[in-house]
N, C-alpha and C positions, 0 to 999 in steps of 0.2 A: 381848629379850622383856620384856614387862611383866606383873606379877602383880596380879590384881584379884579381885573377888568379885561375885557376883550380889546385888543389893540393890534397895531401893525408891527412887524419886526423892524422897527427903525428907532433912531435916537429920540425923536419927538415923543413916541409912545412911552419909552422908558422914563423920560423926564416928567411926563404927565403923571404916570403912576407914582413916581417918587414924590411929586408935589402933593398928590392926593393922600399920601401916607398908606399906599396899598402894598401888598406883599408880592404880587406877581402880575404878569401879563399872560393872556391866552392868545394864541395865534390861530385863526381859522383860515386855512389856506385852501379855499374852495375851488370848485370848478371854474376854469377860466383864469385862475391865478398864474402869474408868470413865476413859477417856482424857481427856475434857475437864476434869473436876474434879480428877483426880489427877495429870495430866501437862501437857496443853497449856496450861492456865491458870496453871501454876506454872513455866513455863520461865525467867522472869526470876529467880525465887527459886533455881532449880536452878543457874543460871549464877553467882549470888552464892556458893552453896555451893562450887562448883568453885574459885572464886578464894579463898575464905576458908580452905578446908581443903587446897588444893593437891592435890585428888583429881580425876582426869579422869573423863569418861564414855567407856568403851572400846568399848561396843557397845549398840545399842538393837535389840530383837528383838520379833517378834510371832508367837506360836505358836498353833496350834489352829484358826484361822479358815478358813472356806471362801473360796477365791479364785475357784473355778469352780463354777457352779450345776449342778444335776442335768440341766439342758437343754443343757449343754455351752456355756455362755456365761460370759465373764469378768464377775465381780460388780463393777460399776463403783464401788460404795460402798467396797468393800474396797481397790480399787486407789487410790482417792483417800486413804483412811486411810494406806496405805503411803507415798504421796507426802508426806503431811503429816508422817509420822514421819521421812522423809528430810529434810524441811525442818528438823525439830527437831534432827536430827543435825548439819546445817550450823550451826545457831544455837549448839549446845553444843560444836562442834568435835569431834564424835564421828565416828570414821573409818568405822564399819561399821554397816549396817542388815541385819538377819537376818530371813528369812522362809522359809516352805515353801509348797508348793502341794498341795492335796488331790487325791486320785484319784477320778474320777467313774466308777462302775461301769456307768452306763447308756451310756457311749460307749467307743470302742475305745482301746487303748493308744496308737495313733498319734495320735488326736485329743487325748488327755490330754497327750501330749508337745508337740503343736503349740500347744495353748492355754497350757501352762506356758511355752513359749518366747515366745509373744506377750506374756504377762503380765510375765515377767521381763525381756524385752528393753526394754519400756517403762520399767520401774523402773530398769534399769541406765543407759539413756540419760538419764533424768531425773536420776539421782544423779550422773552425771558432771558435770553443770552445777553441782552443789553441792559438788564435791570429796569425795564420799562413795562408798564401795564397797558393793556388794550381795552378800550371800552367802546360799545356801540352807543350812538346817540338816540334819544327818543323823539327827536324831530322827525316829522313825516316827509321831509324833503328827500325824494328819491331813496327812500329807506322804508323797509317793511318790518324792521325789528323794533317794535315799540309797544307791544301789547303783552298781557299775561300769557296768551297762547304762544307767541313766538319766543318770549323769554323762557318759558318752560321747556320748549323744544331745543332752542339754540344755546342759551346760557345753561340750561340743565345738562346739556351734553358737554359743554366746554367749561370746566370748573373754574378756570382762572380768567374768564372773560367777564369784564365789568360793564357797567352802565353809566353813561353820562346823562344825568337826569335834569330835566327842566320842567317844573310844574305847569308852566303855561301851556305846553303842548297837550297835556292831559285835560286841563281846564277847557281849552277851546275845542276839544274833541268830546266834551261832556263826560270825561272820565273822572275817577276819584283819585286825585294825586296823593292824598294822605294814605289811602289803602295801598296804592302802589308803593309808596315809600315804606309802609309797614312791612309789606310782603317781600320787597326786593331791596330795601335800604342797605342790607348787608353786602350787596353787590355794587353799590354806588361808588365809583372811583372819582367822579368829578360832578359838580353841580353848577347849573346856570341860574343866575339871579335875574329874572326878567319879570316885570310887572304884567298883570293881566286884568282887564276890566270888561266884564260881560254885562250887558243891559238888555233885558227882555230876551234873554238867550241868544243875543247877538254880540259878536266881538265889537267893542267900541274903540278901545285904544290899548296900547302897551305902556302905561305910565310908569314912572320910576318905581322900582320895587319898594314896598312900604307905603305907597300911596295907591294901592291896588286891592283887589279882593282876595289875594292869596293869604292864607293864614300862616305867615312865615314863622311865627312863634311855635305853633304846633308842628310845622314841618321840621324846623330845626330840632325840636324836642325828640323827634323820631331819629334824626341823625345822631343826636347825643346818645340815644339809647343803643345805637349800633357802634358807638365810639368812633364815629366818622372824623377823620383828621385831614380830609382832602380839601380841595379848593372850592370856594364860593366865588363864582366869576360873574361880575356885573355885566349885563348885556343891554345897553341903551338901545331901545328898539321902537320908540314911539315916533309917529308921524307928526306929532304936535309939540313934543318937547325938544326944541332945537335952540341953538344959539345960547344966549344968556339963560333962558329958562331951562334948557337942557343941562347946562352946567350946574344950575341950582338943584336940578333933579338928581344928578350924579352925587352931589355933595350930600343931599338928603339921604339917599340910599346908603352912602358910606356911614353917616352918623347912625342911621337906623340899625344897620347890621353890626356895627361895632358895639352897640348896646346888647345885641343878642349873642355875640361871640364871647364865651366865658373864658 
């Protein structure tokens, strides 16, 4: 397994990851992101940073955008953006592209699943030509593919479609993240390391991973059982851990997980 962190596609993020002794950066190029000016037009620079700092790009993802319109049609513009991001993965030797698919309330669950399968099948087939894997995220942000039910239907139909897994989303939705990892860990292509803290069944904070309620040792034991060799991507997400305290939290998480990575 490799340990990395979510960052921006710029020199400062590569220097930061290098200073922290991390293996890779993850880019989350979400809704509203200026893709042309902040990413696509800087791919040559990013490749130079990869070589200069010896820090890889472990995942490129796109969260929050609609892939299906309210009329029940694939949004072609977003499909092309996803393909262009897969091209960028190929150029940067990034192994995984991550996305979700929105749920359209105006059409049936069956139609939603069928359209998601159509959209994701086209991406998976395109990505295969680029030696890139495609994974859906289990975050609930404008995405309905995060449950046993939807994984069975959509991932059950698309053999090479993986999952970007984050235990915190299951924890905060009163799910069983260890069971999900046991049942679907063989399809995990990328993992987020984000702390979770529930008190009296209420979300309290997202403290640094290792200072939270997630049983990271047990979770990684499941990943080892599936011979997982992908990325563990640190996602600082707390509203309380900022500034100097936030940096200490990141350093703690790095030390914690380096003791778990064999």
